[in-house]
One Martini backbone bead per residue (centre of mass of N, CA, C, O) as a GRO file, in nm:
protein
  492
    1MET     BB    1  15.772   3.843   2.753
    2LYS     BB    2  15.765   4.026   3.019
    3SER     BB    3  15.599   4.080   3.334
    4ALA     BB    4  15.410   4.351   3.516
    5TYR     BB    5  15.343   4.525   3.809
    6ILE     BB    6  15.234   4.845   3.897
    7TYR     BB    7  15.354   5.040   4.186
    8VAL     BB    8  15.209   5.327   4.339
    9ARG     BB    9  15.310   5.558   4.611
   10VAL     BB   10  15.141   5.789   4.844
   11SER     BB   11  15.151   6.038   5.086
   12THR     BB   12  15.047   6.336   5.192
   13ASP     BB   13  15.310   6.425   5.346
   14GLU     BB   14  15.508   6.354   5.116
   15GLN     BB   15  15.391   6.538   4.898
   16ARG     BB   16  15.444   6.801   5.066
   17ARG     BB   17  15.758   6.755   5.138
   18ARG     BB   18  15.879   6.612   4.843
   19GLY     BB   19  15.692   6.594   4.572
   20TYR     BB   20  15.542   6.357   4.529
   21SER     BB   21  15.398   6.152   4.257
   22LEU     BB   22  15.210   5.934   4.078
   23ILE     BB   23  15.271   6.025   3.790
   24GLU     BB   24  15.579   6.019   3.800
   25GLN     BB   25  15.610   5.721   3.873
   26GLU     BB   26  15.449   5.599   3.638
   27GLU     BB   27  15.617   5.711   3.402
   28ARG     BB   28  15.888   5.573   3.481
   29LEU     BB   29  15.781   5.276   3.477
   30LEU     BB   30  15.679   5.274   3.185
   31GLU     BB   31  15.951   5.342   3.059
   32TYR     BB   32  16.098   5.092   3.167
   33CYS     BB   33  15.918   4.881   3.025
   34ALA     BB   34  15.970   4.975   2.733
   35THR     BB   35  16.282   4.943   2.736
   36ASN     BB   36  16.254   4.620   2.861
   37ASN     BB   37  16.017   4.460   2.741
   38ILE     BB   38  15.752   4.507   2.938
   39GLN     BB   39  15.453   4.384   3.042
   40VAL     BB   40  15.160   4.540   3.150
   41SER     BB   41  14.917   4.409   3.383
   42GLY     BB   42  14.915   4.663   3.590
   43VAL     BB   43  14.782   4.950   3.777
   44PHE     BB   44  14.868   5.074   4.114
   45ARG     BB   45  14.715   5.329   4.318
   46GLU     BB   46  14.848   5.485   4.614
   47ASP     BB   47  14.702   5.649   4.929
   48HIS     BB   48  14.924   5.537   5.167
   49SER     BB   49  15.061   5.397   5.419
   50ALA     BB   50  15.379   5.191   5.492
   51LYS     BB   51  15.361   5.045   5.782
   52ASP     BB   52  15.181   4.847   5.611
   53PHE     BB   53  14.957   4.608   5.416
   54ASN     BB   54  14.683   4.776   5.487
   55ARG     BB   55  14.595   4.824   5.166
   56PRO     BB   56  14.380   4.858   4.915
   57GLU     BB   57  14.562   4.822   4.653
   58TRP     BB   58  14.735   4.587   4.755
   59LYS     BB   59  14.499   4.388   4.784
   60LYS     BB   60  14.425   4.394   4.485
   61LEU     BB   61  14.694   4.287   4.383
   62ILE     BB   62  14.693   4.012   4.528
   63LYS     BB   63  14.423   3.918   4.408
   64THR     BB   64  14.521   3.925   4.113
   65ILE     BB   65  14.758   3.727   4.141
   66LYS     BB   66  14.586   3.482   4.240
   67LYS     BB   67  14.414   3.460   3.978
   68ASN     BB   68  14.718   3.445   3.813
   69LYS     BB   69  14.898   3.188   3.922
   70ASN     BB   70  14.937   3.039   3.623
   71SER     BB   71  15.130   3.230   3.541
   72PRO     BB   72  15.403   3.352   3.465
   73PRO     BB   73  15.658   3.494   3.578
   74GLY     BB   74  15.688   3.797   3.780
   75ASN     BB   75  15.636   4.148   3.869
   76VAL     BB   76  15.690   4.415   4.111
   77LEU     BB   77  15.689   4.757   4.043
   78PHE     BB   78  15.902   5.017   4.176
   79LEU     BB   79  16.097   5.275   4.262
   80LYS     BB   80  16.123   5.223   4.578
   81TRP     BB   81  16.135   5.069   4.886
   82ASP     BB   82  15.953   5.292   5.030
   83ARG     BB   83  15.701   5.213   4.847
   84PHE     BB   84  15.667   4.927   4.971
   85SER     BB   85  15.821   4.985   5.265
   86ARG     BB   86  15.853   5.084   5.644
   87ASN     BB   87  15.897   4.764   5.726
   88ILE     BB   88  16.094   4.504   5.768
   89GLN     BB   89  15.919   4.268   5.860
   90TYR     BB   90  15.689   4.300   5.648
   91ALA     BB   91  15.865   4.291   5.396
   92TYR     BB   92  15.974   3.999   5.421
   93GLN     BB   93  15.699   3.862   5.426
   94MET     BB   94  15.601   3.967   5.144
   95ILE     BB   95  15.829   3.849   4.972
   96GLU     BB   96  15.747   3.553   5.035
   97ILE     BB   97  15.461   3.565   4.928
   98LEU     BB   98  15.542   3.640   4.635
   99LYS     BB   99  15.720   3.393   4.585
  100ASP     BB  100  15.482   3.185   4.611
  101LEU     BB  101  15.344   3.351   4.351
  102ASN     BB  102  15.576   3.408   4.135
  103ILE     BB  103  15.688   3.687   4.263
  104GLN     BB  104  15.886   3.991   4.220
  105ALA     BB  105  16.041   4.240   4.392
  106MET     BB  106  16.104   4.578   4.242
  107ALA     BB  107  16.353   4.841   4.227
  108ILE     BB  108  16.466   5.058   3.986
  109ASP     BB  109  16.654   5.254   4.181
  110GLN     BB  110  16.709   4.970   4.373
  111PRO     BB  111  16.867   4.726   4.272
  112ILE     BB  112  16.838   4.357   4.314
  113ASP     BB  113  17.022   4.052   4.343
  114PHE     BB  114  16.890   3.754   4.473
  115GLU     BB  115  17.129   3.555   4.387
  116VAL     BB  116  17.286   3.717   4.589
  117PRO     BB  117  17.361   3.685   4.917
  118GLU     BB  118  17.434   3.998   4.981
  119ALA     BB  119  17.149   4.128   4.919
  120ILE     BB  120  17.025   4.124   5.205
  121VAL     BB  121  17.193   4.365   5.309
  122ILE     BB  122  17.095   4.580   5.112
  123LEU     BB  123  16.796   4.551   5.177
  124ALA     BB  124  16.818   4.633   5.476
  125ILE     BB  125  16.906   4.921   5.416
  126TYR     BB  126  16.666   5.015   5.241
  127LEU     BB  127  16.450   4.950   5.478
  128SER     BB  128  16.573   5.099   5.736
  129ILE     BB  129  16.565   5.396   5.655
  130PRO     BB  130  16.251   5.446   5.648
  131GLN     BB  131  16.204   5.344   5.938
  132ALA     BB  132  16.382   5.559   6.074
  133GLU     BB  133  16.225   5.800   5.969
  134ASN     BB  134  15.958   5.729   6.107
  135SER     BB  135  16.066   5.730   6.397
  136ARG     BB  136  16.170   6.021   6.399
  137ARG     BB  137  15.903   6.157   6.325
  138GLY     BB  138  15.746   6.047   6.568
  139LYS     BB  139  15.925   6.175   6.788
  140ASN     BB  140  15.895   6.470   6.702
  141THR     BB  141  15.589   6.477   6.734
  142SER     BB  142  15.578   6.393   7.033
  143ASP     BB  143  15.754   6.627   7.140
  144GLY     BB  144  15.573   6.855   7.035
  145LEU     BB  145  15.319   6.776   7.195
  146ARG     BB  146  15.449   6.796   7.476
  147ARG     BB  147  15.522   7.096   7.462
  148ALA     BB  148  15.234   7.199   7.417
  149LYS     BB  149  15.113   7.085   7.682
  150LYS     BB  150  15.304   7.251   7.875
  151MET     BB  151  15.155   7.522   7.755
  152GLY     BB  152  14.829   7.431   7.737
  153ARG     BB  153  14.808   7.276   7.463
  154TYR     BB  154  14.580   7.112   7.240
  155ALA     BB  155  14.709   6.934   6.944
  156GLY     BB  156  14.521   6.723   6.897
  157LYS     BB  157  14.253   6.553   6.872
  158ALA     BB  158  13.956   6.641   6.943
  159PRO     BB  159  13.740   6.598   7.170
  160ILE     BB  160  13.446   6.558   7.276
  161GLY     BB  161  13.317   6.899   7.253
  162TYR     BB  162  13.540   6.969   7.044
  163GLN     BB  163  13.753   7.183   6.830
  164ASN     BB  164  13.970   7.244   6.581
  165VAL     BB  165  14.202   7.521   6.578
  166ALA     BB  166  14.362   7.810   6.409
  167THR     BB  167  14.584   8.036   6.367
  168PRO     BB  168  14.740   8.224   6.129
  169ASP     BB  169  15.032   8.106   6.254
  170GLY     BB  170  14.944   7.784   6.337
  171MET     BB  171  14.815   7.771   6.608
  172LYS     BB  172  14.687   7.520   6.816
  173PHE     BB  173  14.345   7.458   6.928
  174ILE     BB  174  14.051   7.451   7.145
  175LEU     BB  175  13.687   7.443   7.108
  176PRO     BB  176  13.378   7.454   7.166
  177LYS     BB  177  13.111   7.220   7.066
  178GLN     BB  178  12.803   7.240   6.926
  179PRO     BB  179  12.612   7.022   7.125
  180GLU     BB  180  12.833   6.840   7.264
  181ALA     BB  181  12.910   7.008   7.515
  182ASP     BB  182  12.631   6.976   7.657
  183HIS     BB  183  12.635   6.666   7.668
  184VAL     BB  184  12.882   6.638   7.846
  185LYS     BB  185  12.783   6.799   8.089
  186TRP     BB  186  12.529   6.627   8.139
  187SER     BB  187  12.676   6.358   8.196
  188PHE     BB  188  12.821   6.449   8.450
  189GLU     BB  189  12.571   6.538   8.615
  190GLN     BB  190  12.427   6.261   8.619
  191PHE     BB  191  12.653   6.087   8.748
  192ALA     BB  192  12.693   6.266   9.012
  193THR     BB  193  12.424   6.174   9.155
  194GLY     BB  194  12.432   5.836   9.174
  195ASN     BB  195  12.167   5.710   9.001
  196TYR     BB  196  12.367   5.617   8.768
  197THR     BB  197  12.501   5.453   8.525
  198ILE     BB  198  12.697   5.465   8.257
  199ASN     BB  199  12.496   5.327   8.062
  200GLN     BB  200  12.258   5.516   8.122
  201VAL     BB  201  12.393   5.778   8.041
  202ALA     BB  202  12.460   5.692   7.750
  203LYS     BB  203  12.169   5.644   7.659
  204MET     BB  204  12.056   5.926   7.718
  205ALA     BB  205  12.264   6.084   7.546
  206SER     BB  206  12.187   5.949   7.278
  207LEU     BB  207  11.890   6.054   7.274
  208ASN     BB  208  11.986   6.364   7.288
  209GLY     BB  209  12.255   6.339   7.057
  210LEU     BB  210  12.494   6.165   7.137
  211ARG     BB  211  12.762   6.043   7.013
  212TYR     BB  212  12.951   5.789   7.103
  213LYS     BB  213  12.849   5.616   7.366
  214GLU     BB  214  13.111   5.430   7.415
  215ASN     BB  215  13.281   5.703   7.534
  216VAL     BB  216  13.176   5.780   7.822
  217ARG     BB  217  13.377   5.641   8.008
  218ARG     BB  218  13.622   5.810   7.903
  219LEU     BB  219  13.504   6.094   7.938
  220LEU     BB  220  13.475   6.086   8.263
  221ARG     BB  221  13.816   6.069   8.284
  222ASN     BB  222  13.863   6.352   8.145
  223PRO     BB  223  14.036   6.651   8.236
  224ILE     BB  224  13.977   6.843   7.992
  225TYR     BB  225  13.680   6.939   8.095
  226CYS     BB  226  13.828   7.108   8.356
  227GLY     BB  227  14.121   7.228   8.219
  228PHE     BB  228  14.308   6.969   8.178
  229ILE     BB  229  14.628   6.827   8.091
  230THR     BB  230  14.764   6.525   7.996
  231ILE     BB  231  15.088   6.390   8.082
  232ALA     BB  232  15.263   6.143   8.015
  233ALA     BB  233  15.475   5.923   8.106
  234SER     BB  234  15.824   5.895   8.133
  235LYS     BB  235  16.147   5.818   8.198
  236SER     BB  236  16.185   6.128   8.339
  237GLU     BB  237  15.862   6.146   8.390
  238ASP     BB  238  15.578   6.205   8.531
  239MET     BB  239  15.270   6.242   8.558
  240GLN     BB  240  15.073   6.523   8.431
  241LEU     BB  241  14.894   6.831   8.524
  242ILE     BB  242  14.779   7.086   8.304
  243LYS     BB  243  14.688   7.400   8.259
  244GLY     BB  244  14.476   7.510   8.032
  245ILE     BB  245  14.367   7.741   7.766
  246HIS     BB  246  14.104   7.624   7.761
  247GLU     BB  247  13.765   7.577   7.781
  248PRO     BB  248  13.574   7.464   8.016
  249LEU     BB  249  13.278   7.259   8.071
  250ILE     BB  250  13.359   7.211   8.373
  251SER     BB  251  13.409   7.176   8.691
  252GLU     BB  252  13.625   7.061   8.924
  253GLU     BB  253  13.414   6.961   9.123
  254LEU     BB  254  13.259   6.775   8.929
  255PHE     BB  255  13.495   6.596   8.844
  256GLU     BB  256  13.571   6.494   9.133
  257THR     BB  257  13.303   6.357   9.190
  258VAL     BB  258  13.325   6.150   8.963
  259GLN     BB  259  13.598   6.025   9.048
  260ALA     BB  260  13.507   5.923   9.324
  261LEU     BB  261  13.307   5.718   9.204
  262LEU     BB  262  13.512   5.560   9.027
  263ILE     BB  263  13.756   5.493   9.218
  264SER     BB  264  13.572   5.358   9.453
  265ARG     BB  265  13.381   5.157   9.310
  266ARG     BB  266  13.071   5.256   9.294
  267ARG     BB  267  12.853   5.039   9.204
  268GLN     BB  268  12.577   5.087   9.053
  269ARG     BB  269  12.277   4.922   9.045
  270GLY     BB  270  12.072   5.102   8.978
  271ILE     BB  271  11.763   5.098   8.839
  272LYS     BB  272  11.491   4.966   8.824
  273GLN     BB  273  11.290   4.877   8.576
  274SER     BB  274  11.059   5.079   8.684
  275MET     BB  275  11.313   5.320   8.693
  276LYS     BB  276  11.369   5.409   8.425
  277PRO     BB  277  11.469   5.718   8.294
  278LEU     BB  278  11.297   5.705   8.013
  279PHE     BB  279  11.023   5.605   8.203
  280PRO     BB  280  10.841   5.755   8.445
  281LEU     BB  281  10.535   5.621   8.373
  282ARG     BB  282  10.598   5.345   8.434
  283GLY     BB  283  10.319   5.162   8.575
  284PHE     BB  284  10.087   5.408   8.581
  285LEU     BB  285   9.962   5.314   8.323
  286THR     BB  286   9.655   5.245   8.139
  287CYS     BB  287   9.492   5.048   7.935
  288PRO     BB  288   9.200   5.123   7.748
  289ASN     BB  289   9.136   4.812   7.663
  290CYS     BB  290   9.271   4.599   7.912
  291ALA     BB  291   9.389   4.737   8.190
  292ARG     BB  292   9.684   4.738   8.161
  293ARG     BB  293   9.999   4.795   8.201
  294LEU     BB  294  10.234   5.016   8.089
  295THR     BB  295  10.505   5.026   7.894
  296GLY     BB  296  10.847   5.069   7.761
  297SER     BB  297  11.002   5.182   7.443
  298ILE     BB  298  11.231   5.168   7.164
  299SER     BB  299  11.234   5.317   6.841
  300THR     BB  300  11.378   5.280   6.518
  301GLY     BB  301  11.436   5.498   6.283
  302ARG     BB  302  11.579   5.650   6.018
  303ASN     BB  303  11.681   5.929   6.203
  304ALA     BB  304  11.564   5.810   6.483
  305LYS     BB  305  11.453   5.790   6.819
  306TYR     BB  306  11.162   5.639   6.990
  307ARG     BB  307  10.916   5.680   7.239
  308TYR     BB  308  10.704   5.428   7.410
  309TYR     BB  309  10.382   5.349   7.524
  310HIS     BB  310  10.278   5.009   7.602
  311CYS     BB  311  10.147   4.708   7.593
  312TYR     BB  312  10.204   4.390   7.710
  313SER     BB  313  10.017   4.280   7.513
  314PRO     BB  314  10.045   4.134   7.195
  315LYS     BB  315   9.736   4.187   7.106
  316CYS     BB  316   9.784   4.475   7.190
  317LYS     BB  317   9.824   4.787   6.991
  318VAL     BB  318   9.879   4.988   7.207
  319ARG     BB  319  10.014   5.327   7.162
  320PHE     BB  320  10.229   5.597   7.293
  321LYS     BB  321  10.374   5.887   7.302
  322ALA     BB  322  10.588   5.987   7.542
  323ASP     BB  323  10.609   6.294   7.505
  324GLU     BB  324  10.301   6.354   7.516
  325LEU     BB  325  10.229   6.229   7.793
  326GLU     BB  326  10.437   6.390   7.963
  327LYS     BB  327  10.327   6.667   7.883
  328ASP     BB  328  10.040   6.619   7.995
  329TYR     BB  329  10.124   6.572   8.288
  330GLU     BB  330  10.252   6.856   8.325
  331MET     BB  331   9.988   7.012   8.283
  332HIS     BB  332   9.861   6.910   8.546
  333LEU     BB  333  10.081   7.015   8.741
  334LYS     BB  334  10.040   7.319   8.670
  335ASN     BB  335   9.737   7.292   8.828
  336ILE     BB  336   9.900   7.284   9.098
  337GLN     BB  337   9.849   7.398   9.437
  338VAL     BB  338   9.926   7.544   9.722
  339ALA     BB  339   9.782   7.593  10.002
  340PRO     BB  340   9.700   7.816  10.209
  341GLY     BB  341   9.933   7.820  10.498
  342VAL     BB  342  10.172   7.590  10.418
  343LEU     BB  343  10.435   7.723  10.323
  344GLU     BB  344  10.574   7.803  10.592
  345LEU     BB  345  10.584   7.518  10.708
  346PHE     BB  346  10.762   7.396  10.492
  347LYS     BB  347  11.013   7.571  10.534
  348LEU     BB  348  11.075   7.482  10.824
  349ILE     BB  349  11.104   7.178  10.777
  350LEU     BB  350  11.320   7.180  10.547
  351GLU     BB  351  11.540   7.330  10.694
  352ASP     BB  352  11.587   7.131  10.929
  353GLU     BB  353  11.616   6.857  10.772
  354ASN     BB  354  11.836   6.928  10.534
  355ILE     BB  355  12.078   7.023  10.691
  356PHE     BB  356  12.125   6.751  10.829
  357THR     BB  357  12.136   6.566  10.577
  358ALA     BB  358  12.372   6.704  10.426
  359ARG     BB  359  12.585   6.671  10.649
  360LYS     BB  360  12.567   6.361  10.668
  361LYS     BB  361  12.655   6.308  10.377
  362LEU     BB  362  12.939   6.437  10.396
  363LEU     BB  363  13.049   6.262  10.628
  364LYS     BB  364  13.017   5.994  10.476
  365GLU     BB  365  13.204   6.068  10.239
  366ARG     BB  366  13.459   6.116  10.410
  367GLU     BB  367  13.477   5.829  10.522
  368ALA     BB  368  13.514   5.695  10.244
  369LEU     BB  369  13.784   5.836  10.182
  370PHE     BB  370  13.944   5.717  10.419
  371ASN     BB  371  13.909   5.424  10.327
  372GLU     BB  372  14.056   5.464  10.056
  373PHE     BB  373  14.327   5.543  10.175
  374SER     BB  374  14.373   5.276  10.328
  375LYS     BB  375  14.370   5.093  10.078
  376GLN     BB  376  14.609   5.224   9.934
  377GLU     BB  377  14.821   5.174  10.154
  378ALA     BB  378  14.791   4.865  10.162
  379PHE     BB  379  14.860   4.817   9.867
  380MET     BB  380  15.151   4.943   9.867
  381LEU     BB  381  15.264   4.746  10.075
  382ARG     BB  382  15.231   4.494   9.898
  383VAL     BB  383  15.398   4.594   9.658
  384ARG     BB  384  15.667   4.635   9.809
  385LYS     BB  385  15.692   4.341   9.897
  386LEU     BB  386  15.708   4.224   9.609
  387LEU     BB  387  15.965   4.377   9.532
  388VAL     BB  388  16.151   4.263   9.755
  389GLU     BB  389  16.072   3.954   9.662
  390ASP     BB  390  16.084   3.954   9.339
  391LYS     BB  391  15.773   3.939   9.199
  392ILE     BB  392  15.833   4.224   9.083
  393ASP     BB  393  15.910   4.472   8.886
  394TYR     BB  394  15.992   4.805   8.863
  395GLU     BB  395  15.797   4.883   8.636
  396ASP     BB  396  15.537   4.786   8.776
  397PHE     BB  397  15.573   4.953   9.031
  398HIS     BB  398  15.576   5.230   8.893
  399SER     BB  399  15.294   5.206   8.765
  400LEU     BB  400  15.133   5.169   9.032
  401LYS     BB  401  15.231   5.427   9.167
  402ARG     BB  402  15.118   5.624   8.955
  403GLU     BB  403  14.821   5.542   8.985
  404GLN     BB  404  14.796   5.612   9.290
  405LYS     BB  405  14.873   5.910   9.259
  406GLU     BB  406  14.628   5.990   9.089
  407LYS     BB  407  14.414   5.911   9.295
  408SER     BB  408  14.515   6.092   9.530
  409TYR     BB  409  14.466   6.361   9.399
  410PHE     BB  410  14.150   6.344   9.388
  411LEU     BB  411  14.101   6.276   9.685
  412ASN     BB  412  14.228   6.532   9.808
  413GLU     BB  413  14.046   6.737   9.667
  414ARG     BB  414  13.783   6.627   9.786
  415LEU     BB  415  13.857   6.659  10.087
  416ILE     BB  416  13.894   6.966  10.089
  417GLU     BB  417  13.606   7.030   9.999
  418LEU     BB  418  13.456   6.893  10.235
  419ASN     BB  419  13.587   7.051  10.470
  420GLN     BB  420  13.483   7.327  10.382
  421LYS     BB  421  13.180   7.264  10.397
  422ILE     BB  422  13.169   7.173  10.693
  423SER     BB  423  13.298   7.424  10.835
  424LYS     BB  424  13.089   7.641  10.693
  425ASN     BB  425  12.805   7.528  10.618
  426GLU     BB  426  12.805   7.533  10.282
  427ILE     BB  427  12.527   7.410  10.123
  428ASP     BB  428  12.360   7.375   9.839
  429SER     BB  429  12.103   7.221   9.936
  430GLU     BB  430  12.018   7.427  10.139
  431LYS     BB  431  11.946   7.659   9.944
  432GLU     BB  432  11.726   7.503   9.796
  433TRP     BB  433  11.537   7.466  10.040
  434LEU     BB  434  11.516   7.770  10.129
  435CYS     BB  435  11.419   7.805   9.811
  436PHE     BB  436  11.132   7.726   9.802
  437ASN     BB  437  10.912   7.588   9.550
  438PRO     BB  438  10.560   7.568   9.492
  439ASP     BB  439  10.612   7.455   9.212
  440ILE     BB  440  10.546   7.144   9.100
  441LEU     BB  441  10.667   7.139   8.813
  442PHE     BB  442  10.945   7.247   8.886
  443SER     BB  443  11.020   7.021   9.083
  444TYR     BB  444  10.987   6.781   8.888
  445LYS     BB  445  11.198   6.877   8.657
  446ASN     BB  446  11.440   6.892   8.903
  447GLN     BB  447  11.449   6.581   8.915
  448ASP     BB  448  11.505   6.274   8.947
  449ILE     BB  449  11.367   5.972   8.877
  450VAL     BB  450  11.299   5.891   9.167
  451SER     BB  451  11.150   6.155   9.250
  452GLN     BB  452  10.945   6.158   9.021
  453ARG     BB  453  10.806   5.884   9.105
  454GLN     BB  454  10.714   5.985   9.379
  455ILE     BB  455  10.525   6.199   9.268
  456ILE     BB  456  10.351   6.012   9.089
  457SER     BB  457  10.246   5.831   9.328
  458GLN     BB  458  10.079   6.091   9.443
  459LEU     BB  459  10.019   6.182   9.118
  460GLN     BB  460   9.819   5.993   8.946
  461PRO     BB  461   9.746   5.858   8.658
  462THR     BB  462   9.453   5.711   8.541
  463SER     BB  463   9.364   5.778   8.230
  464ILE     BB  464   9.311   5.719   7.876
  465ASN     BB  465   9.218   5.866   7.589
  466PRO     BB  466   9.168   5.686   7.294
  467LEU     BB  467   9.123   5.935   7.098
  468THR     BB  468   9.348   6.159   7.209
  469GLY     BB  469   9.578   6.057   7.427
  470ASN     BB  470   9.485   6.171   7.699
  471LEU     BB  471   9.470   6.267   8.014
  472ASN     BB  472   9.217   6.302   8.227
  473PHE     BB  473   9.339   6.263   8.535
  474LEU     BB  474   9.428   6.296   8.873
  475GLN     BB  475   9.532   6.103   9.156
  476ILE     BB  476   9.510   6.202   9.478
  477ASP     BB  477   9.640   6.190   9.765
  478PRO     BB  478   9.475   6.225  10.056
  479GLY     BB  479   9.695   6.387  10.209
  480LEU     BB  480   9.738   6.607   9.978
  481SER     BB  481   9.442   6.721   9.948
  482LYS     BB  482   9.482   6.921  10.208
  483ILE     BB  483   9.738   7.107  10.059
  484ILE     BB  484   9.599   7.105   9.774
  485ILE     BB  485   9.517   7.238   9.440
  486TYR     BB  486   9.291   7.083   9.188
  487ASN     BB  487   9.226   7.151   8.825
  488PRO     BB  488   9.160   6.952   8.555
  489ASN     BB  489   9.020   7.149   8.345
  490SER     BB  490   9.282   7.351   8.318
  491ALA     BB  491   9.470   7.145   8.140
  492ARG     BB  492   9.330   7.244   7.849
   0.00000   0.00000   0.00000
């Protein structure tokens, strides 16, 4: 009696479109085996695409065949060749692998006699038709997605911060998804300050609750978040940016600021070890046991990550929860007030100083943009020369030209924005300084890590109570003590 393994396969879209079912295939194959006196060695049911052989059940089948390699010659039976594979190249390779294992692949509805030389032509026809169907289906899907994008609809899998939704008539679009949308916005805002590297932003966002921190680099380059949809270049069209119908998570201004930092390759050196953004009090706290400076680190728990300040010494087991110590420090700041009579003087000084500083910063940024334009122009001159000298082909030239065009788009937008700010002298930082807030805690919480540590250096925590884990009081810089009022007892 001959033996055979039965293999039935279906993918979800095929089942919906054509009505294929695993049960129907299996019944027909079992009936075929009974009629032809074939012993069934095993049944393998697959719900997976046939674009390659990286399928769970097929792997199990091959593993089973290899275990029984000393058995008599056998077959792998399936209904049609498109159940076996939808890729000619992989199909021929797998047929050879099975042949080496003394197994022959057979489709009962499309039988082939491999002893006949012309059978290879028939097999090629059987295999090429499903591959052509896959290619046509893929092209139709791609064309449909492109048409949807030109209408401003994002029809693919929603990026981080959005979710896919559909109207009752089947039209697909995306809506913001919380809390991921807030995490995305926060990541853009932090990187735009220029004080952090992408890795630092990713790490902070991860601690705040953003998953997929490895995608932050790609996230910061995606114009979908400021309301635009990217349409990739094709043979007949260049890359396009289309205004989408979805709700943007950030402003175009913020996105362009981030792109200017990325495109100009201003690699931030980052903040020194003592200025890591996750531990603002690092280096200012003293161990209550050995009087050494406390450092900071992150511990991974079962469900979350936790920050701690702890002693450098491996023998000293002292550690404190970072959240509680930082909250305690802020309680002390809350009880610091600016002395009467100095507030008006502060306003005058800050107004004069920061209007000049903000304008100087914008002029410097505009100069950097001009330098970037010059670099781009010089680069394209070299590329054109290589094309004329036949050292690169036209396809590479076209790709480089398209990339430079995309960079120029964002640089131009940023330049227009800077010129408007400089000509009107309407600078956001101006308004912040003019609306000076004497609340020390408010100012502290709205600064970046560098500015926060500058404040801490002037208002340093002195010691920690080993019993309660609270800060005893703050040591005020002598210069500041003349213009502020601090009551440490009211911090409790």
